[in-house]
N, C-alpha and C positions, 0 to 999 in steps of 0.2 A: 455560474457553474464552477468557477475556479475554486471556491471554498469547498464545494462538495467533492470534487475530484482533484482538489487543491489541498516518478517517482520514476552508455554504462561508462560515465566519464571517469568514475573513480572505482577503486577496487572494493569488492564486497566482502567484509570480514565475516567468516562463519564462526559462530561461537559455540561453545560446548552446550549440550542440552541441560546439563546440571550445573548448578552454581559452583564455581571453582573455589578452592581455598584462597581467601583473601583477594579474590578477583584479579589475580595476576597472570592468568593464562593469556598469552598474547594472541590477538586476532590474526587470522591468516593473512599473509602479505608482508612485504618488506617495507617498513616505514622508516624514512630518514628525515632528518630535520629540514632537508631541502624541500620537502612536501609536508610541512608541519600541519597545514590545514586539513589535509586528507588524513593524517595520522590522528589528529584530535577527533575528527569525525568517527574514525574507526574505533578509537578507544572509548569515545562517548557512547557509541552504539553498543560496544561490548559491556559497558557499565549499565546501560539501560536494560540490556537483555539479562544480565546476571544479578544486578542489584536492585533493579526497578527504577522508576522515575526519581524517587527521592535519593537514590544513591548516585545519580548522574550529576556531577558537579564539574565546574571548570578546573578546580584545584585537583580533583581526582584524575581527570583526564590528562592534565598536564603532568602529574606525577607518573602515571603509567607510560606516557610518551617520553619521559625522561628529560623534560624541560622545566624551566622555572615557572612558578605560579603566575607570573605576569606575562609569559610568552603568548598564551591564547588571546590576549587583548589585541595582538597585532592582526588577528583574523576575525575575532568575534567580539562585539561590544560587551556582551554579557552572556550569562547562561542561556537566556532566552534565544539569543542568536545562534548558539551552538545547537540548541534543541531544534531550531528551524532548519539548520543545515543537516542534522541527522534525519529529520522528517523528509527533507527533499531527497536525500540519498535513499530513503526507504521507498519513495515513489519510483525512483529510477530503477531500484532493484526489483520492485514489483512489476514494472513495465517489462523489464528484461525477462523475468520469469514468464510472463504472459506471452511475449513474443516467442520464447523458446517453445512453449506449448503449441503456439500457432504453427510453427515450422513443422510440427509433426502431423498437421492436418491438411487434407486436400484443399487447395485454394478455392475450389469451386463448391465445396460443401459448406454453405452458409450456416446451417443449423449446428454443425459440429464445431465450426469456428467460434460461434457465439458461446456455445457450451464450454469450449476450452478457455476462453477469456474469463468467463464468469467463475469457473471452477479454479482457475489459477489465482484469482483474487482471494477466494476462500482458502486455498492452499497456502498463500503467503500469510494470511491472517492467522492461520493455525500454527504455522512454523515460527512466526515472530509476533506474538500477541502484544508485547510491550511497544514495539515499533508501530504496529497497526493502530493501537490506541493513541499513540502520540500523533500520528499522521492525521487522525480524524477527531481527536479529543480536544479538550479545552486548555491543555497545558501551555500551549504556545500563545503568548500574548501578542496582539497587534499582528496577527497572521498575515494580513494584507500588505504589510510593510516589507515583506521578504520576496523580492522578485524571483529568486532561485526556487523558492518553495512553490510559488504560484505557477511558474513555468513547468515544474516537474509534475504538479498535480494536473495541470491542463493537458500535458502530454498523455497522462493516464486516461483522462476522459476522452481525448481524441482517438486513442486506440479502441476504446469501447465503441465510439461512434462509427469507426471504420468497419466493425463487424455487425453493426445494426443497419447501416446504410444499404447493404445488398437486399434487405427485405423490402425496401421501399424504392420505387422508381420515379415517383412524382413528388418533388420537394416543394411544390407550390402551395400546398394546403398547410397553412400556419398551425392549425389545431393539431396536426399530426407531423410536425417537423421532426427531422431526425434527432435534433438536439433534445427535444422534449421526450421522445421515446427512449433515447439513450439514457436520459436522466431517470426515467421510470425503471429501466432495467438495472441501472446502478443502484437505485434505492432498494430494489428487491435483492440484489446481490449483496449489498452491504448488510441488510437485515439477516440474510442467510449466514454471512460470515460472522456476524455478532452472535447469532444463536449457536453456531458450532464452536466458537471460542469460549463463550461464557456458560455454555451448558444448556442442555435441552430442558432444564427445569423452568426456563423462561416461557415455555409453551403454555397455552391455556390448560387449566387443570383437567378439563374434561376431554382433552385430546389424547389419543393414543400416542405414546412416545416413539416416534420413528428414529431410526439410526441417522447419523450425519449424512450417510450416503443417500438414504431415502429422502431426507430433507432437501438435499441438493437436487435430486431428480424432480421433486415436486416444484421447486422454485424455477429451475431451468425450463422444465416443460411448460410451466405457466407462461413464462416470458416468451418462449417460442410460439405458443398458441396465440398470445396477444399480438405479437408482431405479424404473424401470418394473417390474423383477422384485420389488422390495420392495413396491411398491404391489399387485402381483398376489397376493403371498403374504398380504397383509392381507385 
Protein backbone atom coordinates (compact mmCIF):
# COMPACT_ATOMS: atom_id res chain seq x y z
CA UNK A 1 0.00 0.00 0.00
CA UNK A 2 2.88 2.37 0.56
CA UNK A 3 3.19 3.20 -3.13
CA UNK A 4 -0.54 3.77 -3.48
CA UNK A 5 -0.81 6.16 -0.52
CA UNK A 6 2.95 6.61 -0.68
CA UNK A 7 1.93 13.69 3.00
CA UNK A 8 3.29 19.51 9.54
CA UNK A 9 6.87 19.37 10.19
CA UNK A 10 7.82 22.06 7.68
CA UNK A 11 6.11 25.25 6.53
CA UNK A 12 3.73 25.05 3.60
CA UNK A 13 4.47 27.71 0.94
CA UNK A 14 1.35 29.06 -0.72
CA UNK A 15 1.98 30.07 -4.27
CA UNK A 16 0.18 32.49 -6.52
CA UNK A 17 -2.56 31.01 -8.67
CA UNK A 18 -1.09 32.58 -11.77
CA UNK A 19 2.40 32.19 -13.09
CA UNK A 20 4.49 35.11 -11.78
CA UNK A 21 6.96 37.08 -13.85
CA UNK A 22 10.23 35.14 -14.06
CA UNK A 23 9.10 32.87 -11.19
CA UNK A 24 10.57 35.13 -8.53
CA UNK A 25 7.62 35.54 -6.18
CA UNK A 26 8.86 34.27 -2.85
CA UNK A 27 6.86 31.48 -1.20
CA UNK A 28 5.19 32.41 2.08
CA UNK A 29 7.48 31.92 5.07
CA UNK A 30 10.86 33.10 6.29
CA UNK A 31 13.59 30.97 4.80
CA UNK A 32 17.14 31.27 6.11
CA UNK A 33 20.23 29.34 5.19
CA UNK A 34 20.12 27.74 8.62
CA UNK A 35 17.22 25.69 7.25
CA UNK A 36 18.40 25.34 3.68
CA UNK A 37 16.71 21.97 3.13
CA UNK A 38 13.28 23.43 3.94
CA UNK A 39 14.05 26.46 1.80
CA UNK A 40 14.97 24.33 -1.20
CA UNK A 41 11.81 22.25 -0.80
CA UNK A 42 9.74 25.44 -0.60
CA UNK A 43 11.35 26.96 -3.68
CA UNK A 44 11.23 23.64 -5.51
CA UNK A 45 7.52 23.40 -4.78
CA UNK A 46 7.10 26.97 -5.98
CA UNK A 47 8.84 26.13 -9.25
CA UNK A 48 6.74 23.00 -9.67
CA UNK A 49 3.53 24.98 -9.17
CA UNK A 50 4.46 27.88 -11.43
CA UNK A 51 6.81 26.41 -14.05
CA UNK A 52 5.75 22.77 -14.16
CA UNK A 53 7.83 19.65 -13.66
CA UNK A 54 10.28 20.58 -16.42
CA UNK A 55 10.96 23.95 -14.78
CA UNK A 56 11.88 22.45 -11.41
CA UNK A 57 15.64 22.02 -11.25
CA UNK A 58 18.25 21.98 -8.50
CA UNK A 59 19.96 24.95 -10.09
CA UNK A 60 16.76 27.03 -10.27
CA UNK A 61 15.82 26.20 -6.68
CA UNK A 62 19.31 27.11 -5.47
CA UNK A 63 19.22 30.41 -7.35
CA UNK A 64 15.88 31.39 -5.83
CA UNK A 65 17.10 30.34 -2.38
CA UNK A 66 20.12 32.59 -2.83
CA UNK A 67 22.77 29.88 -2.50
CA UNK A 68 25.41 28.42 -4.78
CA UNK A 69 24.54 25.80 -7.36
CA UNK A 70 26.42 23.19 -5.38
CA UNK A 71 24.70 23.92 -2.04
CA UNK A 72 21.70 21.61 -2.63
CA UNK A 73 24.06 18.64 -2.86
CA UNK A 74 24.50 18.83 0.91
CA UNK A 75 20.85 17.82 1.31
CA UNK A 76 19.82 16.06 -1.92
CA UNK A 77 21.88 13.71 -4.02
CA UNK A 78 20.22 14.89 -7.21
CA UNK A 79 17.05 16.38 -8.68
CA UNK A 80 15.23 13.11 -8.09
CA UNK A 81 15.95 13.42 -4.37
CA UNK A 82 14.54 16.94 -4.27
CA UNK A 83 11.44 15.80 -6.13
CA UNK A 84 10.96 13.03 -3.56
CA UNK A 85 11.22 15.55 -0.72
CA UNK A 86 8.72 17.85 -2.43
CA UNK A 87 6.31 14.92 -2.84
CA UNK A 88 6.74 13.94 0.82
CA UNK A 89 5.90 17.49 1.86
CA UNK A 90 2.89 17.30 -0.45
CA UNK A 91 1.60 14.26 1.43
CA UNK A 92 2.12 16.01 4.77
CA UNK A 93 0.26 19.07 3.52
CA UNK A 94 -2.59 16.92 2.24
CA UNK A 95 -2.84 15.09 5.57
CA UNK A 96 -2.89 18.45 7.34
CA UNK A 97 -5.77 19.64 5.16
CA UNK A 98 -7.73 16.44 5.74
CA UNK A 99 -7.25 16.68 9.50
CA UNK A 100 -8.39 20.29 9.39
CA UNK A 101 -11.58 19.21 7.64
CA UNK A 102 -12.06 16.38 10.15
CA UNK A 103 -11.83 18.83 13.04
CA UNK A 104 -14.96 20.47 11.67
CA UNK A 105 -16.94 17.21 11.85
CA UNK A 106 -18.69 15.50 14.77
CA UNK A 107 -16.35 12.69 15.94
CA UNK A 108 -19.34 10.31 16.11
CA UNK A 109 -20.57 10.99 12.57
CA UNK A 110 -18.71 8.27 10.65
CA UNK A 111 -20.29 8.96 7.23
CA UNK A 112 -19.54 12.67 7.44
CA UNK A 113 -15.96 11.98 8.50
CA UNK A 114 -15.36 9.63 5.58
CA UNK A 115 -16.89 12.19 3.23
CA UNK A 116 -14.65 14.93 4.64
CA UNK A 117 -11.48 12.90 4.17
CA UNK A 118 -12.40 11.91 0.63
CA UNK A 119 -13.39 15.41 -0.44
CA UNK A 120 -10.31 16.98 1.14
CA UNK A 121 -8.20 14.66 -1.03
CA UNK A 122 -10.03 16.00 -4.09
CA UNK A 123 -9.71 19.56 -2.77
CA UNK A 124 -5.94 19.21 -2.48
CA UNK A 125 -5.65 17.73 -5.99
CA UNK A 126 -7.64 20.59 -7.47
CA UNK A 127 -5.65 23.25 -5.61
CA UNK A 128 -2.22 21.72 -6.36
CA UNK A 129 -2.45 19.59 -9.53
CA UNK A 130 1.30 19.59 -10.22
CA UNK A 131 2.11 18.42 -6.70
CA UNK A 132 -0.66 15.82 -6.85
CA UNK A 133 0.66 14.40 -10.11
CA UNK A 134 4.20 14.30 -8.70
CA UNK A 135 3.02 12.46 -5.57
CA UNK A 136 1.31 9.72 -7.58
CA UNK A 137 2.93 9.96 -11.01
CA UNK A 138 6.02 8.33 -12.53
CA UNK A 139 8.41 11.30 -12.30
CA UNK A 140 10.18 10.10 -9.15
CA UNK A 141 12.57 7.26 -9.86
CA UNK A 142 13.27 4.54 -7.28
CA UNK A 143 10.31 5.73 -5.23
CA UNK A 144 10.84 2.99 -2.67
CA UNK A 145 14.32 4.27 -1.80
CA UNK A 146 13.04 7.38 -0.03
CA UNK A 147 11.93 6.55 3.55
CA UNK A 148 10.61 10.07 4.13
CA UNK A 149 8.32 9.75 1.13
CA UNK A 150 7.14 6.26 2.05
CA UNK A 151 6.41 7.38 5.62
CA UNK A 152 4.47 10.44 4.50
CA UNK A 153 2.40 8.39 2.04
CA UNK A 154 1.73 5.72 4.64
CA UNK A 155 0.50 8.37 7.09
CA UNK A 156 -2.02 9.51 4.48
CA UNK A 157 -3.29 5.97 4.03
CA UNK A 158 -3.50 5.43 7.80
CA UNK A 159 -5.68 8.51 8.08
CA UNK A 160 -8.03 7.05 5.49
CA UNK A 161 -8.11 3.73 7.35
CA UNK A 162 -9.04 5.56 10.55
CA UNK A 163 -12.29 6.81 8.99
CA UNK A 164 -13.08 3.46 7.34
CA UNK A 165 -12.58 1.43 10.54
CA UNK A 166 -15.74 2.69 12.34
CA UNK A 167 -17.86 1.03 9.65
CA UNK A 168 -16.45 -2.39 10.52
CA UNK A 169 -16.44 -3.98 13.94
CA UNK A 170 -15.06 -7.42 13.11
CA UNK A 171 -11.56 -7.44 11.64
CA UNK A 172 -11.18 -11.21 11.54
CA UNK A 173 -12.57 -11.69 8.04
CA UNK A 174 -9.54 -11.40 5.80
CA UNK A 175 -11.61 -10.88 2.65
CA UNK A 176 -13.08 -7.73 4.19
CA UNK A 177 -10.06 -6.37 6.03
CA UNK A 178 -10.04 -2.67 6.87
CA UNK A 179 -6.89 -2.26 4.78
CA UNK A 180 -8.47 -3.74 1.66
CA UNK A 181 -11.65 -1.73 2.04
CA UNK A 182 -9.63 1.43 2.65
CA UNK A 183 -7.66 0.71 -0.51
CA UNK A 184 -10.92 0.38 -2.46
CA UNK A 185 -12.10 3.73 -1.07
CA UNK A 186 -8.74 5.31 -1.92
CA UNK A 187 -8.92 3.98 -5.49
CA UNK A 188 -12.39 5.51 -5.93
CA UNK A 189 -11.26 8.79 -4.37
CA UNK A 190 -8.14 8.96 -6.52
CA UNK A 191 -10.20 8.34 -9.64
CA UNK A 192 -12.58 11.11 -8.59
CA UNK A 193 -9.70 13.51 -8.00
CA UNK A 194 -8.16 12.67 -11.37
CA UNK A 195 -11.46 13.27 -13.14
CA UNK A 196 -12.01 16.63 -11.48
CA UNK A 197 -8.42 17.76 -12.14
CA UNK A 198 -8.13 16.65 -15.75
CA UNK A 199 -11.65 17.43 -16.81
CA UNK A 200 -14.92 15.64 -17.17
CA UNK A 201 -14.22 14.93 -20.83
CA UNK A 202 -12.62 11.72 -19.60
CA UNK A 203 -16.11 10.39 -18.82
CA UNK A 204 -17.70 7.85 -21.20
CA UNK A 205 -19.13 9.60 -24.25
CA UNK A 206 -22.68 8.39 -23.63
CA UNK A 207 -22.80 9.60 -20.03
CA UNK A 208 -24.45 12.86 -19.09
CA UNK A 209 -21.81 15.33 -17.95
CA UNK A 210 -22.26 15.91 -14.20
CA UNK A 211 -20.65 18.81 -12.36
CA UNK A 212 -17.62 18.19 -10.16
CA UNK A 213 -19.88 18.41 -7.12
CA UNK A 214 -22.26 15.83 -8.58
CA UNK A 215 -19.36 13.55 -9.41
CA UNK A 216 -18.14 13.82 -5.84
CA UNK A 217 -21.57 12.96 -4.46
CA UNK A 218 -21.82 9.92 -6.73
CA UNK A 219 -18.46 8.48 -5.68
CA UNK A 220 -18.76 9.31 -1.97
CA UNK A 221 -22.30 7.91 -1.74
CA UNK A 222 -21.19 4.76 -3.55
CA UNK A 223 -18.32 4.23 -1.08
CA UNK A 224 -20.62 4.82 1.88
CA UNK A 225 -23.14 2.31 0.54
CA UNK A 226 -20.41 -0.26 -0.08
CA UNK A 227 -19.01 0.12 3.45
CA UNK A 228 -22.44 -0.16 5.02
CA UNK A 229 -23.08 -3.32 3.00
CA UNK A 230 -19.74 -4.79 4.05
CA UNK A 231 -20.51 -4.06 7.69
CA UNK A 232 -23.96 -5.66 7.35
CA UNK A 233 -22.47 -8.81 5.79
CA UNK A 234 -20.18 -9.18 8.79
